[in-house]
Residue, then its C-alpha position, 0 to 999 in steps of 0.5 A: m465491514t467485510t466478511v471473509q471465509i477461508n478454507l484451512p487444513d484442519a490441523l492448521a486451523q486447530r493450531a492457529r485457533s490454539e495460538g489465538l490467531l483466528s480472532d478478528a483482531a489477530i487476523q487484522r494484525l496478520l494482514e496489516d503486517a503482511m501488507r507492510r512487508q509487501a509494501g517494503r518489498r515493492l519499495m526495494q524493487v523500485a529502488e533496485h530498478l532505479h539503481a539499475a537505470n542509473i537514475e540520480p536520487m532526488t534531493e528533498e527540495e526536488i521531491e517537495a517540488e514534485i509533491q507541490a506540483a502534483r497537489a496543484e495539478h490535483r486541485a486544478a482538476q478538482a476545480k474544473p467542472p465535469h466534462g460537457s457541463q458549464 
């Protein structure tokens, strides 16, 4: 568990406390919601870049093949002994 200390203007802290937003659970929900929104914005930015670059969308089969190839590569890397040992 990590402890985080923040500095807020008194008026904001009082309003947030009265709304129940300063509890551990409430702050966790706020952070999770913010991270989901941020991930969505990043996804939209990537989609815009792909569209601007005229990159053709991948089929589900192509995506699955890429996932399987990455997993196989990861498994192969995990199976190798560390560099310099035998």
